[in-house]
Structure formats: structure tokens, C-alpha cells
C-alpha positions, 0 to 999 in steps of 0.5 A: 534081656541081658543088660548093663546098668547105666549109672553115673559116677556118684552111684559108682562111688556109693557102690564102692563105699558099700563094697569096701565097707568104708563105713565099717558097718556094712553087712557082708550080704549088702557088700555082695549086693553091691558087688553084683550090681557092679557086675551088672554095670560091667564097665572099667569103673566097676572093674577098678572098684572091684579090684580094690576089694582084694585088700579085704580079710574075707576070703569068701568076698575076695573069691566072689570078686575074682569070679565077677571079674572073670564074668565081666570078661574084660582084659583090663582085669588081667593084671589084678587077677595075675597079682592075686594068683601070684600072691602066695600069702592069699587064701588058696580059694581066692587064688584058684578063683583068680586062675579060673577068671583068667580062663574065663577072659581067655587071653593067650597072654595069660598062659605063661602066668598060668603055666607057672603055677601048674606045680603050685603047692595048693592042689586047687590052684594047680588044677584050676591052672590046668583047666584054665590053660586047656580052656584058653587053648580050646577057645582057639580051635575050630570047635571052640570058635564055632562054640563062640559063634553059637553062643553069640547067636543064642545071646542075640536071639534071646535079646531080640525075643526078650527071653532069658537064657538059662545059663549065661555064665562063662564056664571053666569048660564047654559042655561035651560035644555029644549032646542028647536030643533037644526034645528032652525037658529040663525037669522031665523024665529022660528018654531011654536015649538020654539015659544012655547019654547020662551013663556015658557022661557019668563015666567020663565025669568020674574017669580020673585017668582023663584030663580034668578039662574033659571031666569038666566038659562032661559035668557041664553037659550033665548040667545042661541035661538037668534031669534027675538022672543027670543030677544023680550022676553029678552027685556021684562026683562028690566021692572024688578026692579033688576039692576043686572038682567037688566045689564045681559040682556044687556050683553047677547044682546052684545053677540048676536050682533043682530040688532033687540036688538038695539031699546031696548038697545038705550032706556036703554042707554038714560033713565036717571032713569035707573041704571048706571050699566045697561046703561053702559052695554047697551052702550057696547052692542051697540058697539058690535052690531055696530062692528058686523054689520059694513059695512052692510046696516041695517036700525033701527028705533025707534018710526018711526025715523032712528037710527045711533048707532055710533052717539048715542054712540058719543052723550052719550060719550060727554053729560054733564048729562051722568054718567062717567061710561056711558061716558067711556063705550061709548068711549070703544064701539066707539073704538071697532067700529073704530077698526072694520073699520080700517086695524087692525087685532084684537081688543084685540091686544095691542102688538107692535111686533108679537107674536106666539100663542099656542092652549089651552090645 
């Protein structure tokens, strides 16, 4: 069941101390746990604490702060996100995520700010603003309103039945309207009709003559298919010249947590010529796959050699030639995997005492 954590002010203060590293000795992965616990709390107190974290020096952490504010989906976070986007001294990876979060919250009041940065010197920022504007505008169309009703009904049904929806994130773009037959299994072999759909979606995904928003719609439709054929189509997107586009593919692979995506993600992580924002997302995706497949005997080979995902992450966490954001992403990914292999109940749980939960309204 989707839930919010009910916590007292003392607990919020404890989470703030951890997230902001007030003591000066809180490891980054513990700060991430505090952040995602605050995401589960999801109230105004959590938003205020998260907003304080943008004074930190870690671009990776601030990137995640912006992402979480978008997923909490409250308009009260907009002034903070505007300030991050407007800060030309901020890391482009953080500014891009602030723009994407504004798209997730989807308020028309954000459009003037987003339009102001359509000519930003950083390509990832201006492309994200383009997509965020398109999403906000799409959300007001009949199709967008119908999609919102459908998602709310799906959420209510999951809560009533006590089931967990596979993809609960607010995505930068909705999946393409044309969907394959519902008989297809997530990890099964696609039918002939599905293969045709994959081919059509792949064509749209790779078509650089159409708006990025439309290409993203194909991307999320392929994610929802989730077959090996769909994953291969998504992996073909790593040949694109847009770091933003490739970073979103890596994120989608993390959501899918399918071992079929491992070879392409490892190649991205190991490529010194790839953009840091793409490599960092590949590392986190590999951590999610390692976590999901923990305890299962799954062999993955790259160029005929067996690959151990955790060992790859450990290598790049310590390599002297790895960019800082890549090292830190590997560190967080390994921590996720270690939690899955421990007796801890939930990764996003930085609380020292029990907390009760209440369902989201």
C-alpha cells in the first residue's frame, strides 16, 4: 500500500541532522536514506528540510534533493526549485533535475521560468525545460486529464487491494498512447504484435527529427513493455548525442531492474568518454538491478566474460580516474545492495524508532 510516514517533530529534526550532515561525519549513503525517508513523510516539514540541503557541495545529493521534491509533488517546493534552476553557478545536473521536478509538479505558474531557460548554455538544462514545458501543457489536454484519472483510479485500486504498482514515479513524459496488448508479460517473450509495437516505438525513440517529449513518450512506453526486445530498443538509445536522453534511459533501466539491461549499463559506466550524468545514472541503475536480483543465480556475460555487478560497482567506487559523481553513485548503489542482503526492513528508513504509517489521501 502506498503510504506516508507519520512522524513527530523530533524525528524530523533527527532526519534533518542526518541529511544535512550536521555532525560532519554522516556517510553519503546514510544521508540518502534520510532523504528517502523524508520523501516517505512527504509533508511541508519534509519539504523545508530538503530545501536546506541545496547548500551542500555534493552535486549528486542535490540532484536527488530536486528529484525528491518533484516526486513529493507539492507546489510549496516550486520557489526552491526555481531558485536552483536560476542559479547559473549550480551544477548543470542539479539545475536540470530542478527543471524536471517543476515539470513533475506541473503548475502553469512554472511555465515562464522554464521558458526563460530554453536558450540556456547547458544543453541538458534547456532540453529538460523543453520537456517540462511540454509535459505541463500536455497535462491540461483531454488526453492528459484522462491519463490523470486513469492513474488515480489505478492508485486507488492498488491501495484497496493492498498491491504494489510497478511504476509509481511521476515521469517526465507519459507513455505513448498506443499500447501493446495487455496479455504481454513483463519479463516474458513478446508476441509478434508486441515485437511490431517495439519496432514502432524504437523508431520513435531514435527519431531526432521529432520533439524530445515525443521521444520520451516512446521511451516510457518501452519501459512499460519491459520485455528483452523492448530493453534492446532502449539500449539503442545510448548511441544518441544527448546526455539528458541517455541518462533517462539509464534511469528507466533502473526502474525495470531487469538483468537483460546489465551489459549496456556496464558499458556506459565504464566508458570514460561518456557524460558524467549518464555514467552516474548507469551506476545507480546497476545497484537497483543488483538489489532486485539479490539471492538469484543469474549469470550475465559481456563479450564472453562473466560479469559480477557488485564487483563492477566496487571497482568504480574506488578507481582514481572515476569522476566524483560516479564514485558516489557507486557507493550509494552498493549500500542499496548491502541493505537488500541484510536484515533491514526497508532501504528508505533512517529512523531509529518505530513510526506508524497512514495511507495517502
